[in-house]
C-alpha positions as CSV (number, residue, x, y, z in Angstrom):
1,X,218.3,128.4,14.5
2,X,219.2,128.6,18.2
3,X,215.6,128.4,19.1
4,X,215.2,125.3,17.0
5,X,218.2,123.5,18.7
6,X,216.9,124.6,22.2
7,X,213.5,123.2,21.6
8,X,215.1,119.9,20.3
9,X,217.2,119.5,23.1
10,X,214.4,120.3,25.3
11,X,212.4,117.4,23.6
12,X,215.3,115.1,23.8
13,X,215.4,115.9,27.6
14,X,211.7,114.7,28.0
15,X,212.6,111.4,26.2
16,X,212.7,107.9,28.0
17,X,216.1,107.5,26.5
18,X,217.5,110.5,28.5
19,X,216.0,109.5,31.5
20,X,216.7,105.8,31.5
21,X,218.7,103.8,34.0
22,X,219.8,100.3,34.1
23,X,217.2,99.7,36.8
24,X,214.3,100.5,34.2
25,X,215.7,98.4,31.7
26,X,216.0,95.5,34.3
27,X,212.5,95.8,35.1
28,X,211.2,96.3,31.5
29,X,213.1,92.8,30.9
30,X,211.2,91.4,33.9
31,X,208.2,92.5,32.7
32,X,208.5,91.0,29.0
33,X,209.7,87.7,30.9
34,X,206.2,87.7,32.6
35,X,204.4,88.0,29.3
36,X,206.5,85.3,27.9
37,X,205.8,83.0,30.8
38,X,202.1,83.7,30.5
39,X,201.9,83.2,26.7
40,X,204.2,80.1,26.2
41,X,204.0,78.3,29.4
42,X,200.4,79.6,30.1
43,X,201.0,80.1,33.9
44,X,198.2,82.3,35.2
45,X,197.9,84.4,31.9
46,X,195.2,86.4,33.1
47,X,197.5,87.6,35.9
48,X,200.7,87.5,34.4
49,X,199.8,89.4,31.1
50,X,198.3,92.3,33.0
51,X,201.2,92.5,35.6
52,X,203.9,92.1,32.8
53,X,202.6,94.9,30.6
54,X,202.0,97.0,33.9
55,X,205.8,96.6,35.0
56,X,206.8,97.8,31.5
57,X,204.4,100.7,31.7
58,X,205.4,101.7,35.4
59,X,209.0,101.6,34.2
60,X,209.0,103.7,31.1
61,X,211.4,106.9,32.4
62,X,210.1,110.3,32.4
63,X,211.2,113.5,33.8
64,X,209.1,114.8,36.9
65,X,206.1,117.1,36.5
66,X,204.5,115.3,33.9
67,X,202.0,113.7,36.4
68,X,201.4,110.7,34.6
69,X,203.4,108.2,37.2
70,X,201.5,105.9,39.4
71,X,202.7,107.5,42.5
72,X,201.7,111.0,41.2
73,X,198.7,112.3,43.0
74,X,195.7,112.8,40.6
75,X,197.4,111.2,37.4
76,X,195.1,108.6,35.7
77,X,197.3,105.6,36.8
78,X,197.2,107.0,40.2
79,X,193.4,107.3,40.2
80,X,193.1,103.5,39.2
81,X,195.7,102.5,41.6
82,X,193.6,103.9,44.4
83,X,191.5,100.6,44.1
84,X,194.8,98.8,45.2
85,X,195.9,101.4,48.0
86,X,192.5,101.8,49.5
87,X,191.8,98.1,49.3
88,X,188.5,97.8,47.4
89,X,189.6,95.8,44.3
90,X,190.1,92.7,46.5
91,X,186.6,92.1,48.0
92,X,185.2,93.0,44.3
93,X,187.4,90.1,43.4
94,X,186.0,88.1,46.2
95,X,182.6,88.5,45.2
96,X,183.6,87.0,41.6
97,X,185.3,84.3,43.4
98,X,182.2,83.5,45.3
99,X,179.9,83.6,42.4
100,X,182.2,81.0,40.4
101,X,183.1,78.5,43.5
102,X,181.2,75.5,44.1
103,X,181.7,74.4,47.9
104,X,179.9,71.1,47.4
105,X,183.1,69.1,47.6
106,X,183.7,70.9,51.2
107,X,180.2,70.5,52.5
108,X,180.2,66.7,51.5
109,X,183.6,66.3,53.2
110,X,183.9,68.5,56.2
111,X,186.9,66.8,57.7
112,X,188.9,68.4,54.7
113,X,188.7,71.6,55.8
114,X,191.2,70.9,58.4
115,X,193.7,70.2,55.6
116,X,193.0,73.7,54.4
117,X,193.6,75.4,57.9
118,X,196.8,73.4,58.1
119,X,198.0,74.7,54.9
120,X,197.6,78.2,56.3
121,X,200.8,77.6,58.6
122,X,202.8,78.8,55.5
123,X,201.3,82.3,56.5
124,X,202.5,82.4,60.1
125,X,205.8,80.7,59.2
126,X,206.8,83.4,56.8
127,X,205.5,85.9,59.4
128,X,207.9,84.4,61.9
129,X,210.8,84.3,59.4
130,X,210.2,87.9,58.4
131,X,210.4,88.9,62.1
132,X,213.8,87.1,62.1
133,X,215.1,88.9,58.8
134,X,214.2,92.4,60.6
135,X,210.9,93.3,59.3
136,X,208.5,95.0,61.5
137,X,205.6,93.0,62.9
138,X,203.0,94.9,60.7
139,X,205.5,94.4,57.6
140,X,205.8,90.7,58.7
141,X,202.2,90.1,58.9
142,X,201.7,91.6,55.4
143,X,204.4,89.6,54.0
144,X,203.4,86.4,55.5
145,X,200.1,86.3,53.9
146,X,201.9,85.6,50.7
147,X,201.8,81.9,51.9
148,X,198.1,81.7,51.3
149,X,198.4,81.9,47.5
150,X,195.8,84.4,47.2
151,X,196.9,87.7,45.6
152,X,193.7,89.6,46.5
153,X,194.2,88.9,50.0
154,X,197.7,89.8,50.0
155,X,197.0,93.3,48.4
156,X,194.2,93.8,50.8
157,X,196.3,93.1,54.0
158,X,199.2,94.9,52.8
159,X,197.1,97.9,52.0
160,X,196.3,98.2,55.7
161,X,199.6,97.0,57.1
162,X,202.5,98.0,55.0
163,X,201.5,100.1,51.8
164,X,205.3,100.7,51.1
165,X,205.7,97.0,50.4
166,X,202.5,96.3,48.6
167,X,204.3,96.2,44.9
168,X,206.7,93.6,46.0
169,X,204.1,91.5,48.1
170,X,201.5,91.6,45.3
171,X,203.9,90.8,42.5
172,X,205.4,88.0,44.7
173,X,202.0,86.4,45.6
174,X,201.0,86.6,41.9
175,X,204.2,85.1,40.6
176,X,204.2,82.4,42.9
177,X,200.7,81.5,42.3
178,X,201.4,80.9,38.6
179,X,204.5,78.9,39.8
180,X,202.3,76.3,41.9
181,X,202.7,73.4,39.7
182,X,206.6,73.8,39.7
183,X,206.8,74.7,43.3
184,X,204.4,72.0,44.7
185,X,205.0,68.8,43.0
186,X,208.5,68.0,44.1
187,X,207.5,68.7,47.7
188,X,204.4,66.3,47.1
189,X,206.7,63.7,45.8
190,X,209.4,64.0,48.4
191,X,207.0,63.6,51.2
192,X,204.7,60.5,49.9
193,X,205.5,57.0,49.3
194,X,204.2,55.6,46.0
195,X,201.5,53.5,48.0
196,X,200.2,56.8,49.5
197,X,200.0,58.3,46.1
198,X,197.7,55.6,44.6
199,X,195.2,55.7,47.9
200,X,191.7,55.8,46.3
201,X,188.9,57.8,48.2
202,X,185.3,57.1,48.1
203,X,183.3,59.6,45.8
204,X,181.8,62.5,47.8
205,X,178.3,62.5,48.7
206,X,175.7,64.5,46.7
207,X,175.0,67.9,48.4
208,X,171.3,69.2,48.2
209,X,170.5,72.6,47.1
210,X,169.1,73.4,50.5
211,X,172.9,72.7,51.9
212,X,174.5,75.0,49.2
213,X,171.9,77.7,50.2
214,X,172.6,77.5,53.8
215,X,176.5,77.2,53.8
216,X,177.2,80.5,52.5
217,X,174.8,82.2,55.2
218,X,176.1,79.8,58.0
219,X,179.6,80.2,56.9
220,X,179.6,84.0,56.8
221,X,178.1,84.3,60.0
222,X,180.3,81.8,61.9
223,X,183.7,83.2,60.2
224,X,182.5,86.9,60.8
225,X,182.0,86.4,64.4
226,X,185.4,85.1,64.8
227,X,187.3,87.6,62.9
228,X,185.1,90.8,62.1
229,X,188.3,92.2,60.8
230,X,188.1,89.9,57.8
231,X,184.5,91.0,56.8
232,X,185.1,92.7,53.7
233,X,186.7,89.6,52.0
234,X,184.6,87.0,53.7
235,X,181.2,89.2,53.2
236,X,181.9,89.4,49.6
237,X,183.1,86.0,49.2
238,X,180.0,84.3,50.9
239,X,177.7,86.9,49.3
240,X,178.9,85.8,45.8
241,X,178.2,82.4,46.5
242,X,174.4,83.0,47.6
243,X,174.1,84.7,44.6
244,X,175.1,81.5,42.8
245,X,173.4,79.0,44.7
246,X,170.2,80.8,45.6
247,X,168.9,80.2,41.7
248,X,167.0,83.4,41.8
249,X,170.0,85.8,41.3
250,X,171.4,84.3,38.2
251,X,172.0,87.6,36.2
252,X,173.9,89.0,39.2
253,X,175.9,85.9,39.7
254,X,176.9,85.7,35.9
255,X,178.0,89.5,36.2
256,X,180.0,88.8,39.4
257,X,181.8,85.9,38.0
258,X,182.4,87.2,34.5
259,X,182.5,90.8,33.5
260,X,183.1,92.3,36.9
261,X,185.9,89.9,38.1
262,X,187.4,90.2,34.5
263,X,187.7,94.1,34.6
264,X,188.7,94.2,38.3
265,X,191.4,91.6,37.6
266,X,192.8,93.7,34.6
267,X,192.8,96.8,36.6
268,X,194.6,95.2,39.7
269,X,197.1,93.3,37.5
270,X,198.0,96.4,35.6
271,X,198.1,98.7,38.2
272,X,200.3,96.6,40.8
273,X,202.7,96.1,37.8
274,X,202.8,99.9,37.3
275,X,203.6,100.1,40.9
276,X,206.7,98.4,40.6
277,X,208.7,101.4,39.4
278,X,212.5,100.6,39.6
279,X,213.3,103.5,42.2
280,X,210.7,102.1,44.7
281,X,210.7,98.0,43.7
282,X,214.4,97.2,43.3
283,X,215.9,96.9,46.9
284,X,217.2,94.5,49.1
285,X,213.9,94.6,50.9
286,X,212.2,93.3,48.0
287,X,214.4,90.6,47.3
288,X,214.0,89.3,51.0
289,X,210.1,89.6,50.2
290,X,210.6,87.1,47.2
291,X,212.5,84.7,49.3
292,X,210.0,84.6,52.0
293,X,207.2,84.3,49.4
294,X,209.1,81.0,48.4
295,X,209.5,80.0,51.9
296,X,205.8,80.6,52.9
297,X,204.7,78.6,49.9
298,X,207.0,75.6,50.7
299,X,206.0,75.6,54.3
300,X,202.1,75.8,53.2
301,X,202.8,72.5,51.0
302,X,204.8,70.6,53.5
303,X,202.2,71.3,56.3
304,X,199.2,70.4,54.1
305,X,200.8,67.2,52.9
306,X,202.0,66.2,56.2
307,X,198.9,67.0,58.1
308,X,197.0,64.4,56.0
309,X,199.4,61.8,56.6
310,X,198.9,62.7,60.4
311,X,195.3,62.2,60.0
312,X,195.6,58.9,58.3
313,X,197.4,57.5,61.2
314,X,193.9,57.6,63.1
315,X,191.6,56.7,59.8
316,X,190.8,53.0,59.0
317,X,191.5,51.3,55.6
318,X,189.0,52.5,53.3
319,X,188.6,55.8,54.7
320,X,192.1,57.0,54.3
321,X,192.9,60.5,52.4
322,X,195.4,60.7,49.6
323,X,198.0,63.0,51.0
324,X,198.5,64.2,47.5
325,X,195.6,66.6,48.1
326,X,197.4,68.2,50.9
327,X,199.0,70.7,48.7
328,X,195.4,72.0,47.6
329,X,195.2,73.7,51.1
330,X,196.5,76.8,49.6
331,X,193.9,78.9,47.9
332,X,195.0,79.0,44.3
333,X,192.0,77.8,43.1
334,X,191.7,75.5,41.1
335,X,195.5,75.4,40.2
336,X,196.5,73.5,43.5
337,X,193.9,71.1,42.9
338,X,194.7,70.6,39.5
339,X,198.1,69.9,40.6
340,X,196.8,66.9,43.0
341,X,194.8,65.6,40.0
342,X,197.7,65.4,37.6
343,X,200.2,64.1,40.1
344,X,198.0,61.3,41.2
345,X,197.3,60.3,37.7
346,X,200.8,59.8,37.1
347,X,201.0,56.9,39.4
348,X,197.3,55.5,38.8
349,X,195.6,56.6,35.7
350,X,192.1,55.9,36.8
351,X,192.4,57.8,40.3
352,X,190.9,61.2,40.2
353,X,191.5,63.2,42.9
354,X,190.3,66.8,41.7
355,X,186.9,66.6,43.3
356,X,188.3,65.8,46.5
357,X,191.2,68.3,46.3
358,X,188.7,71.0,45.7
359,X,187.6,70.5,49.4
360,X,190.7,71.9,51.0
361,X,191.2,74.2,47.8
362,X,187.9,76.2,48.4
363,X,188.8,75.8,52.5
364,X,191.9,77.5,51.7
365,X,190.4,80.5,50.2
366,X,188.4,81.1,53.4
367,X,191.4,80.2,55.5
368,X,193.4,82.8,53.8
369,X,190.7,85.4,54.4
370,X,190.5,84.5,57.9
371,X,194.1,84.4,58.4
372,X,194.4,87.9,57.1
373,X,191.7,89.0,59.4
374,X,193.5,87.6,62.3
375,X,196.9,89.3,61.4
376,X,194.7,92.6,60.8
377,X,193.1,92.3,64.3
378,X,196.6,92.2,66.2
379,X,198.7,94.4,63.9
380,X,196.6,96.8,62.3
């Protein structure tokens, strides 16, 4: 009888109930909230569902020595997490992004690349703010990249500069990507007049097939020579786009933008969620990172919209740019461009801004990768 009681007691000590703390409960609730927002609000469900469930998985309490946790060397979750820690998931996602992205809007309106560049000021604004809050320069650089609204880039850079902050940075980046409509719209309305919101832009010109093929090759060579440290992201982005536009590698392009990116997105979301174990994630530094992430998004949106207004000072009537596309300079594709379209149609139902907003939006993808390369070159 004593042996049975001892075995029962030993079993109870191995249950999650015996090892649970209020921090574990709090994180599990956060995971459930992520899943709820993804399903009910449809806020980036492909990201928030895996991350939310990963948060739950990562915060099931267990005694040490079971070799099942994401931070325990050799465990299944730890092996899957290597793609995040070593930084090879993000380039594969960029391969898929390149294979699904149409750069025609940017090629036909090259001046809008400046809008995408202006929005990257959110990255450097957050970098300066992080330094002011006491973070080390390498940590501040990793935190600042949240302003690029690009989860894979945030993971890639933080894996190089501040691996210990990767969980908080990744969750912050993906969370704010899902909240792009909520964050950006009030800022856009605050900074623009009703007259500016109804500016109609001329339809972009038709881009030839030759231009579409030349662009990824020329774009890669130029950007890689400027920031060689961004080569893994830029190379895969432009290579994926070449697969799409060449017309002779359709199967490869379909694999990259379909099954491959789906698998990697699932794994990166789940393992990033698992990395938010309560004892590692819940801290004052994580809270500061979330505040800095919000600040970076606000600065990026502000700079994008205000830069368009600045450009309009030098443009003639009929060639002015609707400042509502300024928010699309962040690289949350195509959500930021969709916010431009929806907001613009509130004031002019027949004014379609999506095709114009896609230009700074895809420029933002390139810009965030370039910014990551710049930060890595002097902080890595």
